[in-house]
DOFI-5377 format. One record per residue (C-alpha): residue number from 1; z, x, y. Coordinates in steps of 0.1 Angstrom, whole numbers, plus 5000, padded with zeros to 4 digits. Layout:
{num:NUM | up:Z | east:X | north:Y}
...
This chain:
{num:1 | up:5057 | east:2332 | north:1918}
{num:2 | up:5069 | east:2367 | north:1923}
{num:3 | up:5105 | east:2367 | north:1916}
{num:4 | up:5110 | east:2396 | north:1946}
{num:5 | up:5095 | east:2373 | north:1969}
{num:6 | up:5118 | east:2346 | north:1986}
{num:7 | up:5089 | east:2321 | north:1992}
{num:8 | up:5055 | east:2319 | north:1979}
{num:9 | up:5028 | east:2341 | north:1994}
{num:10 | up:4994 | east:2325 | north:1998}
{num:11 | up:4966 | east:2345 | north:2009}
{num:12 | up:4936 | east:2328 | north:2028}
{num:13 | up:4898 | east:2341 | north:2028}
{num:14 | up:4877 | east:2326 | north:2054}
{num:15 | up:4847 | east:2341 | north:2072}
{num:16 | up:4860 | east:2332 | north:2107}
{num:17 | up:4883 | east:2314 | north:2124}
{num:18 | up:4862 | east:2287 | north:2142}
{num:19 | up:4882 | east:2278 | north:2176}
{num:20 | up:4882 | east:2239 | north:2162}
{num:21 | up:4898 | east:2248 | north:2128}
{num:22 | up:4925 | east:2269 | north:2151}
{num:23 | up:4951 | east:2244 | north:2148}
{num:24 | up:4952 | east:2242 | north:2110}
{num:25 | up:4955 | east:2277 | north:2107}
{num:26 | up:4983 | east:2279 | north:2132}
{num:27 | up:5006 | east:2252 | north:2115}
{num:28 | up:5001 | east:2266 | north:2084}
{num:29 | up:5010 | east:2300 | north:2095}
{num:30 | up:5040 | east:2285 | north:2107}
{num:31 | up:5055 | east:2273 | north:2078}
{num:32 | up:5088 | east:2281 | north:2069}
{num:33 | up:5085 | east:2273 | north:2031}
{num:34 | up:5050 | east:2294 | north:2023}
{num:35 | up:5039 | east:2326 | north:2038}
{num:36 | up:5001 | east:2318 | north:2045}
{num:37 | up:4982 | east:2347 | north:2058}
{num:38 | up:4944 | east:2346 | north:2069}
{num:39 | up:4919 | east:2371 | north:2064}
{num:40 | up:4892 | east:2365 | north:2085}
{num:41 | up:4861 | east:2380 | north:2107}
{num:42 | up:4871 | east:2378 | north:2142}
{num:43 | up:4833 | east:2371 | north:2149}
{num:44 | up:4814 | east:2343 | north:2141}
{num:45 | up:4791 | east:2335 | north:2106}
{num:46 | up:4768 | east:2312 | north:2125}
{num:47 | up:4752 | east:2314 | north:2164}
{num:48 | up:4768 | east:2297 | north:2191}
{num:49 | up:4799 | east:2295 | north:2175}
{num:50 | up:4834 | east:2299 | north:2194}
{num:51 | up:4858 | east:2320 | north:2174}
{num:52 | up:4894 | east:2328 | north:2175}
{num:53 | up:4894 | east:2367 | north:2182}
{num:54 | up:4932 | east:2372 | north:2172}
{num:55 | up:4961 | east:2356 | north:2154}
{num:56 | up:4983 | east:2360 | north:2188}
{num:57 | up:4962 | east:2337 | north:2208}
{num:58 | up:4972 | east:2305 | north:2183}
{num:59 | up:5006 | east:2322 | north:2168}
{num:60 | up:4981 | east:2324 | north:2134}
{num:61 | up:4992 | east:2353 | north:2112}
{num:62 | up:4957 | east:2368 | north:2110}
{num:63 | up:4943 | east:2399 | north:2095}
{num:64 | up:4909 | east:2409 | north:2109}
{num:65 | up:4881 | east:2414 | north:2080}
{num:66 | up:4845 | east:2424 | north:2086}
{num:67 | up:4828 | east:2391 | north:2069}
{num:68 | up:4791 | east:2414 | north:2061}
{num:69 | up:4758 | east:2385 | north:2062}
{num:70 | up:4735 | east:2394 | north:2036}
{num:71 | up:4700 | east:2379 | north:2044}
{num:72 | up:4673 | east:2377 | north:2017}
{num:73 | up:4642 | east:2361 | north:2026}
{num:74 | up:4634 | east:2325 | north:2010}
{num:75 | up:4674 | east:2322 | north:2003}
{num:76 | up:4701 | east:2311 | north:2022}
{num:77 | up:4729 | east:2339 | north:2039}
{num:78 | up:4755 | east:2353 | north:2017}
{num:79 | up:4789 | east:2364 | north:2029}
{num:80 | up:4807 | east:2394 | north:2015}
{num:81 | up:4843 | east:2403 | north:2029}
{num:82 | up:4859 | east:2436 | north:2006}
{num:83 | up:4891 | east:2434 | north:2025}
{num:84 | up:4899 | east:2404 | north:2011}
{num:85 | up:4895 | east:2416 | north:1975}
{num:86 | up:4915 | east:2449 | north:1983}
{num:87 | up:4945 | east:2425 | north:1994}
{num:88 | up:4942 | east:2403 | north:1964}
{num:89 | up:4946 | east:2437 | north:1941}
{num:90 | up:4970 | east:2455 | north:1963}
{num:91 | up:4994 | east:2426 | north:1973}
{num:92 | up:4989 | east:2400 | north:1942}
{num:93 | up:4995 | east:2367 | north:1966}
{num:94 | up:5010 | east:2337 | north:1940}
{num:95 | up:4982 | east:2318 | north:1948}
{num:96 | up:4949 | east:2325 | north:1970}
{num:97 | up:4926 | east:2297 | north:1988}
{num:98 | up:4890 | east:2312 | north:1993}
{num:99 | up:4861 | east:2294 | north:2011}
{num:100 | up:4845 | east:2271 | north:1988}
{num:101 | up:4808 | east:2284 | north:1989}
{num:102 | up:4786 | east:2295 | north:1961}
{num:103 | up:4769 | east:2315 | north:1987}
{num:104 | up:4798 | east:2336 | north:1995}
{num:105 | up:4798 | east:2368 | north:1972}
{num:106 | up:4835 | east:2371 | north:1978}
{num:107 | up:4845 | east:2331 | north:1963}
{num:108 | up:4831 | east:2345 | north:1933}
{num:109 | up:4849 | east:2380 | north:1929}
{num:110 | up:4883 | east:2366 | north:1942}
{num:111 | up:4878 | east:2339 | north:1918}
{num:112 | up:4871 | east:2362 | north:1890}
{num:113 | up:4897 | east:2393 | north:1897}
{num:114 | up:4922 | east:2354 | north:1901}
{num:115 | up:4918 | east:2352 | north:1865}
{num:116 | up:4919 | east:2389 | north:1853}
{num:117 | up:4953 | east:2390 | north:1872}
{num:118 | up:4968 | east:2355 | north:1866}
{num:119 | up:4968 | east:2341 | north:1902}
{num:120 | up:4954 | east:2306 | north:1906}
{num:121 | up:4925 | east:2306 | north:1931}
{num:122 | up:4917 | east:2274 | north:1951}
{num:123 | up:4880 | east:2268 | north:1964}
{num:124 | up:4885 | east:2253 | north:2000}
{num:125 | up:4849 | east:2237 | north:2010}
{num:126 | up:4826 | east:2209 | north:2002}
{num:127 | up:4824 | east:2203 | north:1971}
{num:128 | up:4796 | east:2184 | north:1965}
{num:129 | up:4779 | east:2162 | north:1992}
{num:130 | up:4760 | east:2143 | north:1971}
{num:131 | up:4741 | east:2141 | north:1931}
{num:132 | up:4730 | east:2177 | north:1921}
{num:133 | up:4717 | east:2187 | north:1891}
{num:134 | up:4693 | east:2212 | north:1876}
{num:135 | up:4697 | east:2252 | north:1880}
{num:136 | up:4716 | east:2245 | north:1917}
{num:137 | up:4741 | east:2223 | north:1901}
{num:138 | up:4745 | east:2249 | north:1870}
{num:139 | up:4752 | east:2276 | north:1897}
{num:140 | up:4776 | east:2259 | north:1918}
{num:141 | up:4795 | east:2244 | north:1885}
{num:142 | up:4803 | east:2284 | north:1872}
{num:143 | up:4821 | east:2293 | north:1907}
{num:144 | up:4838 | east:2261 | north:1904}
{num:145 | up:4850 | east:2262 | north:1865}
{num:146 | up:4863 | east:2299 | north:1873}
{num:147 | up:4887 | east:2287 | north:1904}
{num:148 | up:4919 | east:2271 | north:1896}
{num:149 | up:4912 | east:2242 | north:1916}
{num:150 | up:4893 | east:2232 | north:1948}
{num:151 | up:4906 | east:2216 | north:1989}
{num:152 | up:4877 | east:2191 | north:1993}
{num:153 | up:4869 | east:2175 | north:2026}
{num:154 | up:4862 | east:2142 | north:2012}
{num:155 | up:4870 | east:2117 | north:1989}
{num:156 | up:4835 | east:2115 | north:1979}
{num:157 | up:4831 | east:2147 | north:1966}
{num:158 | up:4862 | east:2143 | north:1942}
{num:159 | up:4843 | east:2113 | north:1928}
{num:160 | up:4814 | east:2132 | north:1925}
{num:161 | up:4832 | east:2161 | north:1904}
{num:162 | up:4853 | east:2136 | north:1885}
{num:163 | up:4821 | east:2123 | north:1871}
{num:164 | up:4811 | east:2156 | north:1862}
{num:165 | up:4844 | east:2163 | north:1839}
{num:166 | up:4865 | east:2180 | north:1866}
{num:167 | up:4903 | east:2173 | north:1863}
{num:168 | up:4914 | east:2151 | north:1891}
{num:169 | up:4950 | east:2170 | north:1892}
{num:170 | up:4931 | east:2202 | north:1901}
{num:171 | up:4911 | east:2182 | north:1928}
{num:172 | up:4928 | east:2180 | north:1964}
{num:173 | up:4918 | east:2161 | north:1991}
{num:174 | up:4924 | east:2173 | north:2023}
{num:175 | up:4899 | east:2161 | north:2043}
{num:176 | up:4892 | east:2182 | north:2077}
{num:177 | up:4905 | east:2182 | north:2115}
{num:178 | up:4903 | east:2192 | north:2153}
{num:179 | up:4931 | east:2200 | north:2177}
{num:180 | up:4950 | east:2169 | north:2169}
{num:181 | up:4979 | east:2169 | north:2190}
{num:182 | up:4960 | east:2185 | north:2221}
{num:183 | up:4934 | east:2160 | north:2218}
{num:184 | up:4958 | east:2131 | north:2213}
{num:185 | up:4979 | east:2143 | north:2244}
{num:186 | up:4943 | east:2144 | north:2267}
{num:187 | up:4935 | east:2110 | north:2250}
{num:188 | up:4966 | east:2095 | north:2264}
{num:189 | up:4964 | east:2110 | north:2299}
{num:190 | up:4930 | east:2097 | north:2308}
{num:191 | up:4927 | east:2064 | north:2324}
{num:192 | up:4898 | east:2043 | north:2329}
{num:193 | up:4893 | east:2045 | north:2361}
{num:194 | up:4889 | east:2085 | north:2355}
{num:195 | up:4865 | east:2073 | north:2329}
{num:196 | up:4843 | east:2055 | north:2355}
{num:197 | up:4843 | east:2077 | north:2381}
{num:198 | up:4828 | east:2101 | north:2357}
{num:199 | up:4797 | east:2075 | north:2348}
{num:200 | up:4789 | east:2069 | north:2381}
{num:201 | up:4789 | east:2107 | north:2387}
{num:202 | up:4763 | east:2110 | north:2363}
{num:203 | up:4745 | east:2081 | north:2377}
{num:204 | up:4754 | east:2060 | north:2350}
{num:205 | up:4749 | east:2021 | north:2372}
{num:206 | up:4769 | east:1992 | north:2363}
{num:207 | up:4750 | east:1976 | north:2334}
{num:208 | up:4739 | east:2007 | north:2317}
{num:209 | up:4748 | east:2027 | north:2290}
{num:210 | up:4762 | east:2058 | north:2283}
{num:211 | up:4761 | east:2079 | north:2244}
{num:212 | up:4773 | east:2112 | north:2241}
{num:213 | up:4763 | east:2138 | north:2216}
{num:214 | up:4787 | east:2172 | north:2214}
{num:215 | up:4774 | east:2201 | north:2193}
{num:216 | up:4747 | east:2227 | north:2188}
{num:217 | up:4710 | east:2216 | north:2197}
{num:218 | up:4696 | east:2226 | north:2167}
{num:219 | up:4664 | east:2209 | north:2150}
{num:220 | up:4687 | east:2199 | north:2121}
{num:221 | up:4704 | east:2172 | north:2145}
{num:222 | up:4671 | east:2158 | north:2156}
{num:223 | up:4680 | east:2150 | north:2187}
{num:224 | up:4644 | east:2142 | north:2195}
{num:225 | up:4651 | east:2110 | north:2179}
{num:226 | up:4676 | east:2100 | north:2201}
{num:227 | up:4653 | east:2110 | north:2233}
{num:228 | up:4627 | east:2090 | north:2215}
{num:229 | up:4651 | east:2056 | north:2210}
{num:230 | up:4663 | east:2060 | north:2243}
{num:231 | up:4631 | east:2055 | north:2257}
{num:232 | up:4619 | east:2026 | north:2235}
{num:233 | up:4650 | east:2007 | north:2249}
{num:234 | up:4642 | east:2018 | north:2289}
{num:235 | up:4606 | east:1999 | north:2277}
{num:236 | up:4628 | east:1969 | north:2270}
{num:237 | up:4645 | east:1974 | north:2300}
{num:238 | up:4680 | east:1983 | north:2284}
{num:239 | up:4689 | east:2018 | north:2303}
{num:240 | up:4710 | east:2042 | north:2284}
{num:241 | up:4722 | east:2074 | north:2293}
{num:242 | up:4728 | east:2105 | north:2272}
{num:243 | up:4749 | east:2133 | north:2277}
{num:244 | up:4744 | east:2163 | north:2252}
{num:245 | up:4773 | east:2186 | north:2255}
{num:246 | up:4759 | east:2220 | north:2235}
{num:247 | up:4732 | east:2247 | north:2237}
{num:248 | up:4708 | east:2254 | north:2210}
{num:249 | up:4674 | east:2266 | north:2206}
{num:250 | up:4660 | east:2229 | north:2212}
{num:251 | up:4673 | east:2226 | north:2247}
{num:252 | up:4636 | east:2234 | north:2259}
{num:253 | up:4621 | east:2213 | north:2235}
{num:254 | up:4641 | east:2180 | north:2242}
{num:255 | up:4636 | east:2186 | north:2280}
{num:256 | up:4598 | east:2189 | north:2277}
{num:257 | up:4604 | east:2153 | north:2256}
{num:258 | up:4623 | east:2136 | north:2276}
{num:259 | up:4596 | east:2141 | north:2309}
{num:260 | up:4568 | east:2131 | north:2284}
{num:261 | up:4581 | east:2100 | north:2277}
{num:262 | up:4595 | east:2095 | north:2312}
{num:263 | up:4633 | east:2091 | north:2302}
{num:264 | up:4643 | east:2127 | north:2321}
{num:265 | up:4666 | east:2110 | north:2346}
{num:266 | up:4682 | east:2094 | north:2317}
{num:267 | up:4689 | east:2126 | north:2293}
{num:268 | up:4717 | east:2149 | north:2305}
{num:269 | up:4724 | east:2184 | north:2294}
{num:270 | up:4758 | east:2193 | north:2298}
{num:271 | up:4759 | east:2225 | north:2286}
{num:272 | up:4781 | east:2243 | north:2258}
{num:273 | up:4822 | east:2233 | north:2267}
{num:274 | up:4851 | east:2245 | north:2248}
{num:275 | up:4877 | east:2227 | north:2275}
{num:276 | up:4891 | east:2198 | north:2258}
{num:277 | up:4900 | east:2183 | north:2287}
{num:278 | up:4868 | east:2182 | north:2301}
{num:279 | up:4851 | east:2172 | north:2264}
{num:280 | up:4881 | east:2143 | north:2261}
{num:281 | up:4869 | east:2130 | north:2296}
{num:282 | up:4831 | east:2126 | north:2284}
{num:283 | up:4840 | east:2112 | north:2251}
{num:284 | up:4863 | east:2086 | north:2268}
{num:285 | up:4839 | east:2075 | north:2292}
{num:286 | up:4804 | east:2073 | north:2266}
{num:287 | up:4800 | east:2040 | north:2248}
{num:288 | up:4787 | east:2060 | north:2218}
{num:289 | up:4788 | east:2091 | north:2201}
{num:290 | up:4751 | east:2095 | north:2187}
{num:291 | up:4747 | east:2117 | north:2158}
{num:292 | up:4711 | east:2112 | north:2145}
{num:293 | up:4713 | east:2138 | north:2117}
{num:294 | up:4737 | east:2163 | north:2098}
{num:295 | up:4770 | east:2144 | north:2108}
{num:296 | up:4805 | east:2166 | north:2104}
{num:297 | up:4834 | east:2173 | north:2127}
{num:298 | up:4818 | east:2155 | north:2157}
{num:299 | up:4828 | east:2124 | north:2144}
{num:300 | up:4864 | east:2135 | north:2143}
{num:301 | up:4861 | east:2147 | north:2181}
{num:302 | up:4846 | east:2111 | north:2190}
{num:303 | up:4869 | east:2088 | north:2173}
{num:304 | up:4902 | east:2105 | north:2185}
{num:305 | up:4891 | east:2093 | north:2222}
{num:306 | up:4881 | east:2059 | north:2202}
{num:307 | up:4845 | east:2062 | north:2208}
{num:308 | up:4829 | east:2050 | north:2178}
{num:309 | up:4799 | east:2067 | north:2162}
{num:310 | up:4764 | east:2060 | north:2148}
{num:311 | up:4748 | east:2081 | north:2123}
{num:312 | up:4719 | east:2073 | north:2096}
{num:313 | up:4728 | east:2057 | north:2062}
{num:314 | up:4716 | east:2089 | north:2037}
{num:315 | up:4754 | east:2101 | north:2029}
{num:316 | up:4741 | east:2133 | north:2013}
{num:317 | up:4729 | east:2148 | north:2041}
{num:318 | up:4756 | east:2149 | north:2064}
{num:319 | up:4790 | east:2165 | north:2060}
{num:320 | up:4821 | east:2148 | north:2042}
{num:321 | up:4835 | east:2139 | north:2077}
{num:322 | up:4808 | east:2104 | north:2073}
{num:323 | up:4836 | east:2085 | north:2053}
{num:324 | up:4856 | east:2078 | north:2084}
{num:325 | up:4826 | east:2056 | north:2096}
{num:326 | up:4828 | east:2022 | north:2089}
{num:327 | up:4799 | east:1995 | north:2096}
{num:328 | up:4811 | east:1975 | north:2123}
{num:329 | up:4846 | east:1987 | north:2125}
{num:330 | up:4846 | east:2024 | north:2131}
{num:331 | up:4806 | east:2026 | north:2140}
{num:332 | up:4772 | east:2022 | north:2127}
{num:333 | up:4746 | east:2032 | north:2104}
{num:334 | up:4709 | east:2034 | north:2110}
{num:335 | up:4681 | east:2034 | north:2084}
{num:336 | up:4674 | east:2071 | north:2077}
{num:337 | up:4644 | east:2084 | north:2095}
{num:338 | up:4635 | east:2053 | north:2114}
{num:339 | up:4638 | east:2055 | north:2153}
{num:340 | up:4635 | east:2018 | north:2158}
{num:341 | up:4664 | east:2009 | north:2136}
{num:342 | up:4681 | east:2035 | north:2158}
{num:343 | up:4673 | east:2023 | north:2189}
{num:344 | up:4683 | east:1986 | north:2174}
{num:345 | up:4719 | east:2002 | north:2166}
{num:346 | up:4724 | east:2017 | north:2199}
{num:347 | up:4714 | east:1987 | north:2213}
{num:348 | up:4737 | east:1964 | north:2192}
{num:349 | up:4768 | east:1988 | north:2203}
{num:350 | up:4765 | east:1985 | north:2240}
{num:351 | up:4746 | east:1955 | north:2251}
{num:352 | up:4755 | east:1926 | north:2261}
{num:353 | up:4787 | east:1946 | north:2265}
{num:354 | up:4799 | east:1980 | north:2246}
{num:355 | up:4816 | east:1973 | north:2212}
{num:356 | up:4837 | east:2005 | north:2219}
{num:357 | up:4865 | east:1980 | north:2234}
{num:358 | up:4871 | east:1964 | north:2202}
{num:359 | up:4867 | east:1995 | north:2180}
{num:360 | up:4885 | east:2021 | north:2197}
{num:361 | up:4918 | east:2009 | north:2180}
{num:362 | up:4906 | east:2011 | north:2144}
{num:363 | up:4885 | east:2046 | north:2152}
{num:364 | up:4920 | east:2065 | north:2164}
{num:365 | up:4935 | east:2051 | north:2133}
{num:366 | up:4915 | east:2068 | north:2111}
{num:367 | up:4923 | east:2104 | north:2128}
{num:368 | up:4958 | east:2092 | north:2127}
{num:369 | up:4961 | east:2086 | north:2091}
{num:370 | up:4935 | east:2112 | north:2076}
{num:371 | up:4920 | east:2134 | north:2095}
{num:372 | up:4947 | east:2158 | north:2113}
{num:373 | up:4962 | east:2185 | north:2108}
{num:374 | up:4997 | east:2176 | north:2101}
{num:375 | up:4983 | east:2158 | north:2068}
{num:376 | up:4963 | east:2189 | north:2060}
{num:377 | up:4993 | east:2210 | north:2061}
{num:378 | up:5012 | east:2184 | north:2036}
{num:379 | up:4981 | east:2190 | north:2011}
{num:380 | up:4981 | east:2224 | north:2010}
{num:381 | up:5014 | east:2226 | north:2006}
{num:382 | up:5013 | east:2205 | north:1977}
{num:383 | up:4983 | east:2219 | north:1960}
{num:384 | up:4998 | east:2252 | north:1962}
{num:385 | up:5031 | east:2240 | north:1948}
{num:386 | up:5013 | east:2228 | north:1918}
{num:387 | up:4987 | east:2256 | north:1911}
{num:388 | up:5018 | east:2273 | north:1908}
{num:389 | up:5036 | east:2249 | north:1886}
{num:390 | up:5004 | east:2251 | north:1860}
{num:391 | up:5002 | east:2287 | north:1858}
{num:392 | up:5038 | east:2289 | north:1851}
{num:393 | up:5032 | east:2263 | north:1820}
{num:394 | up:5006 | east:2292 | north:1802}
């Protein structure tokens, strides 16, 4: 730590501040013992992503920066944020936390400067989603070796990295979170009568089921599988409605598919919403959250309202939040690519009576114990202190 500072100064470089990540940045900004400053673009780096436009909205100590997106045919997008590099060189933070993506040119430059300036750089990201080998792993490993350590979203990533020779003392599992405080308050306020009234407003009759999906309607989410599974259940006399909250490129295709399969009356497109009170009502009223593919933060969103989750069993194709789903306790896994098995799991979760009543407390407990911003802040502080201590030894 620089001697002239009363407390450690930590610079956080991020492409943008997504609306769902605002609370963790706010809590970090409010810490009295460590000064956190977030450098991020007010504009999104992903289509259909709502962002926090400035620090004033959520008491986030925020410096606006432009994230340049470099698009090269047949390659993932690359990201460059020059202001973060300039601030590192000019202000010499005690620790720098960077977006942990090998496709972020900024992360590479910051990690190299960290070595040269003797500033610990921690990469905040997925680490590894599954086993990797070959050129892709070599490229990723180069970045990870440059950094002083990593802030990881899951235990599985830490296990994989330790197996590949990384020091476990430099790997900090921070998990992930949404706006835990607001969502917990809303969950406590929603009454069963209100949930039942909302189901009826959607046309869900007694003895029928209701599943929910929240997120962007993109091809990667395979929502066509959900529509087909609902059609299969309808053929068996099991009527299950689906509430889809979000917008995206697949909406017209899904509409056409539901009409073709004769279940248009069961598929409800509710549009995008960032109103937590409304989202909490939809999730609380649903028997099950179905994420056919690419499950991530939407798992957290469902579970904080006590709603179990179904997702496929190829964990390497999910984001780290899959770890919160425990078969039969907080959710269900269906066989990857198997629509019949997806239909079977939905039926099992809802009929003859919804399993949600017996699983909701376990779902909420997982969020209370691991996936909330208060716990995250503790890991951030611990990682910063350990990184500073390690650098003082050299």
